[in-house]
Structures are given as structure tokens and as C-alpha cells.
N, C-alpha and C positions, 0 to 999 in steps of 0.2 A: 493388428490383423489376425482374426482366428479363424481355421476351417474347419466346422463340423458337418459332416455327411453333405459336402459338395456346398454346401451354404457358407459364404463368406461373409464375417460379423467384422465389420471395423470400428474401432472403439476410438475416441478423440484421446490426444495425449494427456499425461497428467499435467495439472499445470503447476506450476511452480509457485508456492506461495512460503513467505515469509512473515513471522511473527516477531514483531519487535516494539520491545519497551522503551520507551524514553523517558527523561525528564527535561522539560523545558529549562535553560539557565540563562538568567538577564545580567546584563551588564549594562555601564553606560555609553552609550553609542555617541562619538562625536559629530557623525554623519547627521545624525536626528537630534542631536542635542537632548535626549533622552533617553529613559532605560528601555532595553529593548532584548527581543530573544532573536539575535541573528543567526547563529546556528539554525535554530527551528525555522524560521524563515528559508535557509539555504535548504534544507531536509526538506520540505514542501514543494520548493520548486520543482524539484527532480520528480515530481507523482504528479499523475490525473487523476480525477477523481472518475468513477463508473458513469454518472451521467455525462459527461464532458467528452469521454469518449466514444459514447453513442451518438452524442448531436455533433461532432464536429469530423470534417472529412481529415483522414491521416494519413501518412505516406505508408502504404504497404509493407515496404521493405524496412520501416524502421521500427525498431521494438521499443516498447515505453513500459515505465511502471504504474498501476494502478493501485492507490492506496485507499485504504479506509478505517476509519478510527473506531473502536470498539467502545462501547460503552462500559466502564469499568464498574459501574453500579450493577451491570448484570452478572457480575464475577465475585462468587462468594469470597470473604475475607476470613482467613483463619487466623493470622497474627494479630491477637488482639490490643497488644500493646503499640501497633504501628499505626497512626492516621495517614491514610493518603490523602498526599495534597492536590489542588486543583491542576497542579505542574506535570503530573505523572501520566502519561499516555500509554495506551497500547495499539499497536496498528496492525493492519493485515494488510501486506504490501503482493501484489503478484506480478510476475514478469510476464508480459506479453508479446507474443511476437504473431504477428499478421501474416498471413500467408498470401505470396504475390498472386495476382491472377492467373498467372502461366501455370502455378502446381494446382 
């Protein structure tokens, strides 16, 4: 909140953003009897996408994480001797706190 000559300006709080680089790791799953990236599936289970947050009803008191993968082809590669694999990803993750109607 900022008070300039009697006018009160209210700025929204800064969003908390995390940029996370990860590489999917595959192993053989006895549950699936196939090669799977179980850790990656677990990671994704904690995230919601932005469209899902807009369309679904959420409990206002419960915070959640919104994840969006970033297209790596849009980021220049400066190390020429390194080939990016298809399993490397960069994610933008926001921590979203919903305000309750009483606030």
C-alpha cells in the first residue's frame, strides 16, 4: 500500500515463482511391467495447470501450485558440445494462495 498526496494505491503482492530444471529418469516398474518415469508422474501430481485452475472450483483456503512447462526451443543454447535430450524440461511453478471471502 502506498500513500501519495492522500491517494492510496494498493499493489497486489508479488507472486512467488520457482523455475525448476529437471530430467526425467526412467526405470522398470513392477506395477506397470514396463519402463516408466514414476518420479516425474509424482512430481506432476502436485501441480495444476493454469486452465484447470480457472475452470475448477477450489477451496479458497487451500493454497496450490500452478506449473507450466517452458519451451526449451525458445531458449538459446550456448554450449555447442552438449545436445539437449527430449527428457530435459524447464518448469515455471507458482505458489497460489487464494484469499477467503472474509478478507
